[in-house]
PDB file with one MODEL, atoms N, CA, C and O in Angstrom:
MODEL        1
ATOM      1  N   MET A   1    -182.957 265.267 -10.584  1.00  0.00           N
ATOM      2  CA  MET A   1    -181.965 266.400 -12.090  1.00  0.00           C
ATOM      3  C   MET A   1    -180.726 265.122 -12.007  1.00  0.00           C
ATOM      4  O   MET A   1    -180.310 264.455 -11.059  1.00  0.00           O
ATOM      5  N   CYS A   2    -180.308 265.154 -13.772  1.00  0.00           N
ATOM      6  CA  CYS A   2    -179.257 264.629 -14.116  1.00  0.00           C
ATOM      7  C   CYS A   2    -177.787 265.426 -14.245  1.00  0.00           C
ATOM      8  O   CYS A   2    -177.840 266.507 -13.659  1.00  0.00           O
ATOM      9  N   LEU A   3    -177.226 265.310 -14.515  1.00  0.00           N
ATOM     10  CA  LEU A   3    -175.500 266.594 -14.408  1.00  0.00           C
ATOM     11  C   LEU A   3    -174.484 265.940 -15.663  1.00  0.00           C
ATOM     12  O   LEU A   3    -174.333 264.721 -15.579  1.00  0.00           O
ATOM     13  N   ALA A   4    -174.010 266.400 -16.432  1.00  0.00           N
ATOM     14  CA  ALA A   4    -173.604 265.935 -17.809  1.00  0.00           C
ATOM     15  C   ALA A   4    -172.077 266.421 -16.851  1.00  0.00           C
ATOM     16  O   ALA A   4    -172.299 267.219 -15.940  1.00  0.00           O
ATOM     17  N   VAL A   5    -170.502 265.940 -17.052  1.00  0.00           N
ATOM     18  CA  VAL A   5    -169.050 266.398 -15.904  1.00  0.00           C
ATOM     19  C   VAL A   5    -168.835 266.449 -17.719  1.00  0.00           C
ATOM     20  O   VAL A   5    -169.503 266.263 -18.736  1.00  0.00           O
ATOM     21  N   PRO A   6    -167.252 266.883 -17.255  1.00  0.00           N
ATOM     22  CA  PRO A   6    -166.519 267.325 -19.067  1.00  0.00           C
ATOM     23  C   PRO A   6    -165.694 266.086 -17.688  1.00  0.00           C
ATOM     24  O   PRO A   6    -165.921 265.960 -16.485  1.00  0.00           O
ATOM     25  N   ALA A   7    -164.738 265.394 -18.612  1.00  0.00           N
ATOM     26  CA  ALA A   7    -164.004 264.638 -18.576  1.00  0.00           C
ATOM     27  C   ALA A   7    -162.726 264.609 -20.411  1.00  0.00           C
ATOM     28  O   ALA A   7    -162.785 264.888 -21.609  1.00  0.00           O
ATOM     29  N   LYS A   8    -161.759 264.061 -19.356  1.00  0.00           N
ATOM     30  CA  LYS A   8    -160.372 264.214 -20.344  1.00  0.00           C
ATOM     31  C   LYS A   8    -160.448 262.439 -21.406  1.00  0.00           C
ATOM     32  O   LYS A   8    -160.758 261.324 -20.988  1.00  0.00           O
ATOM     33  N   ILE A   9    -160.224 262.668 -22.154  1.00  0.00           N
ATOM     34  CA  ILE A   9    -160.477 261.606 -23.105  1.00  0.00           C
ATOM     35  C   ILE A   9    -158.654 261.226 -23.110  1.00  0.00           C
ATOM     36  O   ILE A   9    -157.668 261.841 -23.516  1.00  0.00           O
ATOM     37  N   ILE A  10    -158.916 259.604 -22.289  1.00  0.00           N
ATOM     38  CA  ILE A  10    -156.893 259.378 -22.118  1.00  0.00           C
ATOM     39  C   ILE A  10    -156.964 258.310 -22.794  1.00  0.00           C
ATOM     40  O   ILE A  10    -155.767 258.046 -22.681  1.00  0.00           O
ATOM     41  N   GLU A  11    -157.581 257.001 -23.743  1.00  0.00           N
ATOM     42  CA  GLU A  11    -157.486 256.006 -24.420  1.00  0.00           C
ATOM     43  C   GLU A  11    -158.774 255.451 -24.865  1.00  0.00           C
ATOM     44  O   GLU A  11    -159.770 255.157 -24.205  1.00  0.00           O
ATOM     45  N   ILE A  12    -158.453 255.340 -26.587  1.00  0.00           N
ATOM     46  CA  ILE A  12    -160.135 254.963 -26.469  1.00  0.00           C
ATOM     47  C   ILE A  12    -159.495 253.237 -27.284  1.00  0.00           C
ATOM     48  O   ILE A  12    -158.370 253.050 -27.749  1.00  0.00           O
ATOM     49  N   LYS A  13    -160.712 252.167 -27.212  1.00  0.00           N
ATOM     50  CA  LYS A  13    -160.299 251.795 -28.211  1.00  0.00           C
ATOM     51  C   LYS A  13    -162.252 251.357 -28.941  1.00  0.00           C
ATOM     52  O   LYS A  13    -163.267 251.362 -28.245  1.00  0.00           O
ATOM     53  N   ASP A  14    -162.206 251.145 -29.956  1.00  0.00           N
ATOM     54  CA  ASP A  14    -163.756 251.010 -31.153  1.00  0.00           C
ATOM     55  C   ASP A  14    -163.834 252.018 -30.101  1.00  0.00           C
ATOM     56  O   ASP A  14    -163.069 252.626 -29.354  1.00  0.00           O
ATOM     57  N   LEU A  15    -164.867 251.953 -30.314  1.00  0.00           N
ATOM     58  CA  LEU A  15    -166.099 252.571 -29.522  1.00  0.00           C
ATOM     59  C   LEU A  15    -165.759 253.138 -27.776  1.00  0.00           C
ATOM     60  O   LEU A  15    -166.712 253.800 -27.363  1.00  0.00           O
ATOM     61  N   LEU A  16    -165.010 253.045 -27.096  1.00  0.00           N
ATOM     62  CA  LEU A  16    -165.008 252.781 -25.853  1.00  0.00           C
ATOM     63  C   LEU A  16    -164.099 253.366 -25.393  1.00  0.00           C
ATOM     64  O   LEU A  16    -163.066 252.731 -25.603  1.00  0.00           O
ATOM     65  N   ALA A  17    -163.810 254.879 -24.497  1.00  0.00           N
ATOM     66  CA  ALA A  17    -163.356 255.447 -24.205  1.00  0.00           C
ATOM     67  C   ALA A  17    -162.896 255.407 -22.717  1.00  0.00           C
ATOM     68  O   ALA A  17    -163.786 254.966 -21.989  1.00  0.00           O
ATOM     69  N   LYS A  18    -161.619 255.784 -21.994  1.00  0.00           N
ATOM     70  CA  LYS A  18    -160.784 255.494 -20.797  1.00  0.00           C
ATOM     71  C   LYS A  18    -161.053 257.629 -20.744  1.00  0.00           C
ATOM     72  O   LYS A  18    -160.905 258.498 -21.604  1.00  0.00           O
ATOM     73  N   VAL A  19    -161.430 257.658 -19.464  1.00  0.00           N
ATOM     74  CA  VAL A  19    -161.874 259.619 -18.988  1.00  0.00           C
ATOM     75  C   VAL A  19    -161.448 259.453 -17.948  1.00  0.00           C
ATOM     76  O   VAL A  19    -161.676 258.482 -17.226  1.00  0.00           O
ATOM     77  N   GLU A  20    -160.800 260.329 -17.724  1.00  0.00           N
ATOM     78  CA  GLU A  20    -159.831 260.828 -16.247  1.00  0.00           C
ATOM     79  C   GLU A  20    -161.044 261.874 -15.958  1.00  0.00           C
ATOM     80  O   GLU A  20    -161.777 262.177 -16.899  1.00  0.00           O
ATOM     81  N   LEU A  21    -161.226 262.332 -14.887  1.00  0.00           N
ATOM     82  CA  LEU A  21    -162.112 262.794 -13.912  1.00  0.00           C
ATOM     83  C   LEU A  21    -161.703 262.863 -12.294  1.00  0.00           C
ATOM     84  O   LEU A  21    -162.058 262.231 -11.300  1.00  0.00           O
ATOM     85  N   SER A  22    -160.654 264.097 -12.578  1.00  0.00           N
ATOM     86  CA  SER A  22    -160.500 264.586 -11.044  1.00  0.00           C
ATOM     87  C   SER A  22    -159.496 263.256 -10.400  1.00  0.00           C
ATOM     88  O   SER A  22    -159.633 263.197  -9.178  1.00  0.00           O
ATOM     89  N   GLY A  23    -158.573 262.238 -10.927  1.00  0.00           N
ATOM     90  CA  GLY A  23    -157.940 260.990 -10.175  1.00  0.00           C
ATOM     91  C   GLY A  23    -158.558 259.845 -10.768  1.00  0.00           C
ATOM     92  O   GLY A  23    -157.917 258.795 -10.805  1.00  0.00           O
ATOM     93  N   VAL A  24    -159.751 259.905 -11.252  1.00  0.00           N
ATOM     94  CA  VAL A  24    -160.717 258.747 -11.235  1.00  0.00           C
ATOM     95  C   VAL A  24    -160.807 258.482 -12.223  1.00  0.00           C
ATOM     96  O   VAL A  24    -161.599 259.231 -12.795  1.00  0.00           O
ATOM     97  N   THR A  25    -160.231 257.449 -13.096  1.00  0.00           N
ATOM     98  CA  THR A  25    -160.765 256.823 -14.871  1.00  0.00           C
ATOM     99  C   THR A  25    -162.045 255.757 -14.950  1.00  0.00           C
ATOM    100  O   THR A  25    -162.265 254.884 -14.111  1.00  0.00           O
ATOM    101  N   LYS A  26    -162.725 255.982 -15.970  1.00  0.00           N
ATOM    102  CA  LYS A  26    -163.942 255.617 -16.114  1.00  0.00           C
ATOM    103  C   LYS A  26    -164.135 255.103 -17.346  1.00  0.00           C
ATOM    104  O   LYS A  26    -163.427 255.896 -17.966  1.00  0.00           O
ATOM    105  N   ASP A  27    -164.483 254.505 -18.017  1.00  0.00           N
ATOM    106  CA  ASP A  27    -164.329 253.277 -19.347  1.00  0.00           C
ATOM    107  C   ASP A  27    -166.059 254.048 -19.597  1.00  0.00           C
ATOM    108  O   ASP A  27    -166.999 253.955 -18.808  1.00  0.00           O
ATOM    109  N   VAL A  28    -166.048 254.639 -20.674  1.00  0.00           N
ATOM    110  CA  VAL A  28    -167.361 256.122 -21.444  1.00  0.00           C
ATOM    111  C   VAL A  28    -167.509 255.329 -22.685  1.00  0.00           C
ATOM    112  O   VAL A  28    -166.580 254.669 -23.152  1.00  0.00           O
ATOM    113  N   SER A  29    -168.761 255.405 -23.246  1.00  0.00           N
ATOM    114  CA  SER A  29    -169.033 254.703 -24.515  1.00  0.00           C
ATOM    115  C   SER A  29    -169.011 256.581 -26.098  1.00  0.00           C
ATOM    116  O   SER A  29    -169.198 257.777 -25.872  1.00  0.00           O
ATOM    117  N   LEU A  30    -168.848 256.199 -26.794  1.00  0.00           N
ATOM    118  CA  LEU A  30    -167.944 257.181 -27.677  1.00  0.00           C
ATOM    119  C   LEU A  30    -169.171 256.879 -28.547  1.00  0.00           C
ATOM    120  O   LEU A  30    -168.956 257.356 -29.662  1.00  0.00           O
ATOM    121  N   MET A  31    -170.594 256.170 -28.483  1.00  0.00           N
ATOM    122  CA  MET A  31    -171.473 255.856 -29.732  1.00  0.00           C
ATOM    123  C   MET A  31    -171.962 256.958 -30.153  1.00  0.00           C
ATOM    124  O   MET A  31    -172.617 257.281 -31.145  1.00  0.00           O
ATOM    125  N   LEU A  32    -171.523 257.529 -29.196  1.00  0.00           N
ATOM    126  CA  LEU A  32    -173.140 259.289 -29.665  1.00  0.00           C
ATOM    127  C   LEU A  32    -171.586 260.485 -29.682  1.00  0.00           C
ATOM    128  O   LEU A  32    -171.867 261.671 -29.854  1.00  0.00           O
ATOM    129  N   LEU A  33    -170.670 260.269 -29.578  1.00  0.00           N
ATOM    130  CA  LEU A  33    -169.439 261.030 -30.370  1.00  0.00           C
ATOM    131  C   LEU A  33    -168.244 260.482 -31.094  1.00  0.00           C
ATOM    132  O   LEU A  33    -167.112 260.953 -30.987  1.00  0.00           O
ATOM    133  N   PRO A  34    -168.638 259.260 -31.978  1.00  0.00           N
ATOM    134  CA  PRO A  34    -167.121 258.620 -32.247  1.00  0.00           C
ATOM    135  C   PRO A  34    -166.321 259.513 -33.184  1.00  0.00           C
ATOM    136  O   PRO A  34    -165.822 258.888 -34.120  1.00  0.00           O
ATOM    137  N   GLU A  35    -166.071 260.830 -33.165  1.00  0.00           N
ATOM    138  CA  GLU A  35    -165.408 261.462 -33.518  1.00  0.00           C
ATOM    139  C   GLU A  35    -164.504 261.536 -32.322  1.00  0.00           C
ATOM    140  O   GLU A  35    -163.342 261.188 -32.531  1.00  0.00           O
ATOM    141  N   ALA A  36    -164.757 261.851 -31.335  1.00  0.00           N
ATOM    142  CA  ALA A  36    -163.884 261.908 -30.253  1.00  0.00           C
ATOM    143  C   ALA A  36    -162.298 261.156 -30.152  1.00  0.00           C
ATOM    144  O   ALA A  36    -162.007 259.990 -30.419  1.00  0.00           O
ATOM    145  N   GLN A  37    -161.465 262.197 -29.700  1.00  0.00           N
ATOM    146  CA  GLN A  37    -160.763 261.783 -30.354  1.00  0.00           C
ATOM    147  C   GLN A  37    -159.745 262.063 -28.757  1.00  0.00           C
ATOM    148  O   GLN A  37    -160.294 262.892 -28.030  1.00  0.00           O
ATOM    149  N   VAL A  38    -158.274 261.433 -28.126  1.00  0.00           N
ATOM    150  CA  VAL A  38    -157.897 260.697 -27.616  1.00  0.00           C
ATOM    151  C   VAL A  38    -157.143 263.016 -27.273  1.00  0.00           C
ATOM    152  O   VAL A  38    -156.878 263.791 -28.192  1.00  0.00           O
ATOM    153  N   GLY A  39    -157.054 263.350 -25.717  1.00  0.00           N
ATOM    154  CA  GLY A  39    -157.194 265.042 -25.752  1.00  0.00           C
ATOM    155  C   GLY A  39    -158.028 265.058 -25.422  1.00  0.00           C
ATOM    156  O   GLY A  39    -157.954 265.007 -24.194  1.00  0.00           O
ATOM    157  N   ASP A  40    -159.102 265.109 -25.782  1.00  0.00           N
ATOM    158  CA  ASP A  40    -160.553 265.667 -25.526  1.00  0.00           C
ATOM    159  C   ASP A  40    -161.011 265.121 -24.985  1.00  0.00           C
ATOM    160  O   ASP A  40    -161.183 263.909 -24.862  1.00  0.00           O
ATOM    161  N   TYR A  41    -161.669 267.011 -23.998  1.00  0.00           N
ATOM    162  CA  TYR A  41    -162.446 267.191 -22.730  1.00  0.00           C
ATOM    163  C   TYR A  41    -163.463 266.416 -23.939  1.00  0.00           C
ATOM    164  O   TYR A  41    -163.210 266.279 -25.135  1.00  0.00           O
ATOM    165  N   VAL A  42    -165.061 265.836 -22.950  1.00  0.00           N
ATOM    166  CA  VAL A  42    -165.855 265.815 -23.639  1.00  0.00           C
ATOM    167  C   VAL A  42    -167.694 265.409 -22.332  1.00  0.00           C
ATOM    168  O   VAL A  42    -168.157 264.816 -21.358  1.00  0.00           O
ATOM    169  N   LEU A  43    -167.817 265.903 -22.928  1.00  0.00           N
ATOM    170  CA  LEU A  43    -169.293 265.615 -21.321  1.00  0.00           C
ATOM    171  C   LEU A  43    -169.857 264.807 -21.269  1.00  0.00           C
ATOM    172  O   LEU A  43    -170.749 264.628 -22.098  1.00  0.00           O
ATOM    173  N   VAL A  44    -169.616 263.941 -20.289  1.00  0.00           N
ATOM    174  CA  VAL A  44    -170.329 262.566 -19.844  1.00  0.00           C
ATOM    175  C   VAL A  44    -171.660 262.049 -18.937  1.00  0.00           C
ATOM    176  O   VAL A  44    -171.310 261.785 -17.786  1.00  0.00           O
ATOM    177  N   HIS A  45    -172.511 261.926 -19.081  1.00  0.00           N
ATOM    178  CA  HIS A  45    -173.446 261.312 -18.980  1.00  0.00           C
ATOM    179  C   HIS A  45    -174.189 260.204 -18.939  1.00  0.00           C
ATOM    180  O   HIS A  45    -174.841 259.840 -19.918  1.00  0.00           O
ATOM    181  N   ALA A  46    -174.167 259.441 -17.611  1.00  0.00           N
ATOM    182  CA  ALA A  46    -175.142 258.191 -18.307  1.00  0.00           C
ATOM    183  C   ALA A  46    -173.904 257.221 -19.149  1.00  0.00           C
ATOM    184  O   ALA A  46    -174.253 256.492 -20.079  1.00  0.00           O
ATOM    185  N   GLY A  47    -172.380 257.308 -18.694  1.00  0.00           N
ATOM    186  CA  GLY A  47    -171.553 256.511 -19.070  1.00  0.00           C
ATOM    187  C   GLY A  47    -171.742 257.092 -20.940  1.00  0.00           C
ATOM    188  O   GLY A  47    -170.871 256.787 -21.754  1.00  0.00           O
ATOM    189  N   PHE A  48    -172.421 257.546 -21.164  1.00  0.00           N
ATOM    190  CA  PHE A  48    -171.999 258.337 -22.238  1.00  0.00           C
ATOM    191  C   PHE A  48    -171.625 259.229 -22.917  1.00  0.00           C
ATOM    192  O   PHE A  48    -172.524 260.061 -23.039  1.00  0.00           O
ATOM    193  N   ALA A  49    -169.952 259.723 -23.892  1.00  0.00           N
ATOM    194  CA  ALA A  49    -169.822 260.475 -24.011  1.00  0.00           C
ATOM    195  C   ALA A  49    -170.490 261.252 -25.539  1.00  0.00           C
ATOM    196  O   ALA A  49    -170.416 260.844 -26.699  1.00  0.00           O
ATOM    197  N   MET A  50    -171.432 263.060 -24.736  1.00  0.00           N
ATOM    198  CA  MET A  50    -172.273 263.553 -25.469  1.00  0.00           C
ATOM    199  C   MET A  50    -171.819 264.631 -26.159  1.00  0.00           C
ATOM    200  O   MET A  50    -172.468 264.986 -27.143  1.00  0.00           O
ATOM    201  N   GLN A  51    -170.802 265.248 -25.836  1.00  0.00           N
ATOM    202  CA  GLN A  51    -170.650 266.854 -27.180  1.00  0.00           C
ATOM    203  C   GLN A  51    -169.089 266.681 -26.093  1.00  0.00           C
ATOM    204  O   GLN A  51    -168.946 266.085 -25.025  1.00  0.00           O
ATOM    205  N   LYS A  52    -167.920 267.631 -27.081  1.00  0.00           N
ATOM    206  CA  LYS A  52    -167.085 267.684 -26.587  1.00  0.00           C
ATOM    207  C   LYS A  52    -167.193 268.746 -25.990  1.00  0.00           C
ATOM    208  O   LYS A  52    -168.339 268.954 -25.591  1.00  0.00           O
ATOM    209  N   VAL A  53    -166.300 269.686 -25.709  1.00  0.00           N
ATOM    210  CA  VAL A  53    -165.154 270.749 -24.959  1.00  0.00           C
ATOM    211  C   VAL A  53    -164.706 271.338 -24.654  1.00  0.00           C
ATOM    212  O   VAL A  53    -164.647 271.004 -23.471  1.00  0.00           O
ATOM    213  N   ASP A  54    -163.854 272.716 -24.800  1.00  0.00           N
ATOM    214  CA  ASP A  54    -163.110 272.500 -24.557  1.00  0.00           C
ATOM    215  C   ASP A  54    -162.111 272.880 -23.810  1.00  0.00           C
ATOM    216  O   ASP A  54    -161.596 272.339 -24.788  1.00  0.00           O
ATOM    217  N   GLU A  55    -161.375 273.211 -23.165  1.00  0.00           N
ATOM    218  CA  GLU A  55    -160.278 272.988 -21.730  1.00  0.00           C
ATOM    219  C   GLU A  55    -160.721 274.106 -20.640  1.00  0.00           C
ATOM    220  O   GLU A  55    -160.765 273.990 -19.415  1.00  0.00           O
ATOM    221  N   LYS A  56    -160.970 274.987 -21.282  1.00  0.00           N
ATOM    222  CA  LYS A  56    -161.190 276.131 -20.554  1.00  0.00           C
ATOM    223  C   LYS A  56    -162.549 276.130 -19.423  1.00  0.00           C
ATOM    224  O   LYS A  56    -162.709 276.442 -18.243  1.00  0.00           O
ATOM    225  N   GLU A  57    -163.489 275.526 -20.660  1.00  0.00           N
ATOM    226  CA  GLU A  57    -164.612 274.973 -19.824  1.00  0.00           C
ATOM    227  C   GLU A  57    -164.542 274.300 -19.261  1.00  0.00           C
ATOM    228  O   GLU A  57    -165.021 274.486 -18.142  1.00  0.00           O
ATOM    229  N   ALA A  58    -163.873 272.921 -19.570  1.00  0.00           N
ATOM    230  CA  ALA A  58    -163.829 272.429 -18.418  1.00  0.00           C
ATOM    231  C   ALA A  58    -163.208 272.360 -17.892  1.00  0.00           C
ATOM    232  O   ALA A  58    -163.196 271.296 -17.272  1.00  0.00           O
ATOM    233  N   GLU A  59    -162.404 273.074 -17.670  1.00  0.00           N
ATOM    234  CA  GLU A  59    -161.522 274.088 -16.084  1.00  0.00           C
ATOM    235  C   GLU A  59    -162.709 274.654 -14.952  1.00  0.00           C
ATOM    236  O   GLU A  59    -162.956 274.429 -13.767  1.00  0.00           O
ATOM    237  N   GLU A  60    -163.303 275.542 -16.066  1.00  0.00           N
ATOM    238  CA  GLU A  60    -164.834 276.550 -15.138  1.00  0.00           C
ATOM    239  C   GLU A  60    -165.749 275.387 -14.772  1.00  0.00           C
ATOM    240  O   GLU A  60    -166.475 275.550 -13.792  1.00  0.00           O
ATOM    241  N   THR A  61    -165.781 274.720 -15.156  1.00  0.00           N
ATOM    242  CA  THR A  61    -166.903 273.414 -14.748  1.00  0.00           C
ATOM    243  C   THR A  61    -166.024 273.151 -13.447  1.00  0.00           C
ATOM    244  O   THR A  61    -166.556 273.417 -12.369  1.00  0.00           O
ATOM    245  N   TYR A  62    -165.060 272.781 -13.452  1.00  0.00           N
ATOM    246  CA  TYR A  62    -164.716 271.931 -12.880  1.00  0.00           C
ATOM    247  C   TYR A  62    -164.430 272.672 -11.413  1.00  0.00           C
ATOM    248  O   TYR A  62    -164.778 272.162 -10.348  1.00  0.00           O
ATOM    249  N   ALA A  63    -163.777 273.888 -11.516  1.00  0.00           N
ATOM    250  CA  ALA A  63    -163.773 274.760 -10.198  1.00  0.00           C
ATOM    251  C   ALA A  63    -165.122 275.008  -9.670  1.00  0.00           C
ATOM    252  O   ALA A  63    -165.203 275.468  -8.531  1.00  0.00           O
ATOM    253  N   LEU A  64    -166.584 274.680 -10.581  1.00  0.00           N
ATOM    254  CA  LEU A  64    -167.677 275.240  -9.492  1.00  0.00           C
ATOM    255  C   LEU A  64    -167.911 274.486  -9.087  1.00  0.00           C
ATOM    256  O   LEU A  64    -168.765 274.575  -8.206  1.00  0.00           O
ATOM    257  N   LEU A  65    -167.482 273.493  -9.329  1.00  0.00           N
ATOM    258  CA  LEU A  65    -168.349 271.747  -8.770  1.00  0.00           C
ATOM    259  C   LEU A  65    -167.109 271.549  -7.565  1.00  0.00           C
ATOM    260  O   LEU A  65    -167.553 270.945  -6.589  1.00  0.00           O
ATOM    261  N   ASN A  66    -166.325 271.757  -7.496  1.00  0.00           N
ATOM    262  CA  ASN A  66    -165.529 272.082  -6.321  1.00  0.00           C
ATOM    263  C   ASN A  66    -166.076 273.324  -5.500  1.00  0.00           C
ATOM    264  O   ASN A  66    -165.927 273.326  -4.278  1.00  0.00           O
ATOM    265  N   GLU A  67    -166.734 274.431  -6.169  1.00  0.00           N
ATOM    266  CA  GLU A  67    -167.224 275.322  -5.221  1.00  0.00           C
ATOM    267  C   GLU A  67    -168.228 275.018  -4.453  1.00  0.00           C
ATOM    268  O   GLU A  67    -168.474 276.041  -3.814  1.00  0.00           O
ATOM    269  N   MET A  68    -168.832 274.323  -4.202  1.00  0.00           N
ATOM    270  CA  MET A  68    -169.940 273.511  -4.432  1.00  0.00           C
ATOM    271  C   MET A  68    -169.568 271.803  -3.547  1.00  0.00           C
ATOM    272  O   MET A  68    -170.151 270.877  -2.984  1.00  0.00           O
ATOM    273  N   ASP A  69    -168.593 272.131  -3.829  1.00  0.00           N
ATOM    274  CA  ASP A  69    -168.208 270.923  -2.095  1.00  0.00           C
ATOM    275  C   ASP A  69    -167.992 271.872  -0.622  1.00  0.00           C
ATOM    276  O   ASP A  69    -168.354 271.540   0.506  1.00  0.00           O
ATOM    277  N   GLY A  70    -167.160 273.371  -1.102  1.00  0.00           N
ATOM    278  CA  GLY A  70    -166.769 273.422  -1.251  1.00  0.00           C
ATOM    279  C   GLY A  70    -165.774 274.865  -0.107  1.00  0.00           C
ATOM    280  O   GLY A  70    -165.724 275.452   0.974  1.00  0.00           O
ATOM    281  N   ALA A  71    -164.945 274.631  -2.010  1.00  0.00           N
ATOM    282  CA  ALA A  71    -163.246 275.119  -1.675  1.00  0.00           C
ATOM    283  C   ALA A  71    -164.006 276.525  -2.287  1.00  0.00           C
ATOM    284  O   ALA A  71    -165.056 276.926  -2.790  1.00  0.00           O
ATOM    285  N   PRO A  72    -162.657 276.949  -1.850  1.00  0.00           N
ATOM    286  CA  PRO A  72    -162.934 278.702  -1.837  1.00  0.00           C
ATOM    287  C   PRO A  72    -163.567 278.665  -3.722  1.00  0.00           C
ATOM    288  O   PRO A  72    -163.783 277.834  -4.604  1.00  0.00           O
ATOM    289  N   ARG A  73    -163.658 280.507  -3.453  1.00  0.00           N
ATOM    290  CA  ARG A  73    -164.556 280.380  -4.917  1.00  0.00           C
ATOM    291  C   ARG A  73    -163.280 280.711  -5.666  1.00  0.00           C
ATOM    292  O   ARG A  73    -162.557 281.588  -5.191  1.00  0.00           O
ATOM    293  N   ALA A  74    -162.737 279.763  -7.403  1.00  0.00           N
ATOM    294  CA  ALA A  74    -162.097 280.688  -8.002  1.00  0.00           C
ATOM    295  C   ALA A  74    -161.965 280.445  -9.414  1.00  0.00           C
ATOM    296  O   ALA A  74    -161.136 280.167 -10.280  1.00  0.00           O
ATOM    297  N   VAL A  75    -164.251 280.898  -9.061  1.00  0.00           N
ATOM    298  CA  VAL A  75    -164.717 280.573 -11.116  1.00  0.00           C
ATOM    299  C   VAL A  75    -163.448 281.588 -12.070  1.00  0.00           C
ATOM    300  O   VAL A  75    -162.802 281.332 -13.085  1.00  0.00           O
ATOM    301  N   GLU A  76    -163.487 282.428 -11.444  1.00  0.00           N
ATOM    302  CA  GLU A  76    -163.560 284.495 -11.579  1.00  0.00           C
ATOM    303  C   GLU A  76    -161.551 284.483 -11.999  1.00  0.00           C
ATOM    304  O   GLU A  76    -161.041 285.004 -12.991  1.00  0.00           O
ATOM    305  N   ALA A  77    -160.561 283.459 -10.484  1.00  0.00           N
ATOM    306  CA  ALA A  77    -159.274 283.512 -10.603  1.00  0.00           C
ATOM    307  C   ALA A  77    -158.755 282.624 -12.811  1.00  0.00           C
ATOM    308  O   ALA A  77    -157.681 282.649 -13.413  1.00  0.00           O
ATOM    309  N   LEU A  78    -160.167 282.014 -13.245  1.00  0.00           N
ATOM    310  CA  LEU A  78    -159.763 281.222 -14.014  1.00  0.00           C
ATOM    311  C   LEU A  78    -160.199 282.437 -15.971  1.00  0.00           C
ATOM    312  O   LEU A  78    -159.963 282.444 -17.179  1.00  0.00           O
ATOM    313  N   SER A  79    -160.936 283.197 -14.866  1.00  0.00           N
ATOM    314  CA  SER A  79    -160.511 283.934 -16.364  1.00  0.00           C
ATOM    315  C   SER A  79    -159.627 284.720 -17.067  1.00  0.00           C
ATOM    316  O   SER A  79    -159.827 284.960 -18.258  1.00  0.00           O
TER     317      SER A  79
ENDMDL
END
């Protein structure tokens, strides 16, 4: 099974973006999403930004991922 995770774009140079996810930065390709801009949240899979998502959706996904890692249930608090 493959999983795309949301990350926030913090820097762009040509078609390469630096994204941040839970304090970790990573370089990802914007070849599939050239219209993305700094500040956007994008779904990242296999080193590629695949789709833009809004901040609320990204936060809900982070809460679910934290739950899967044993954190207390938090998804309802975001509604």
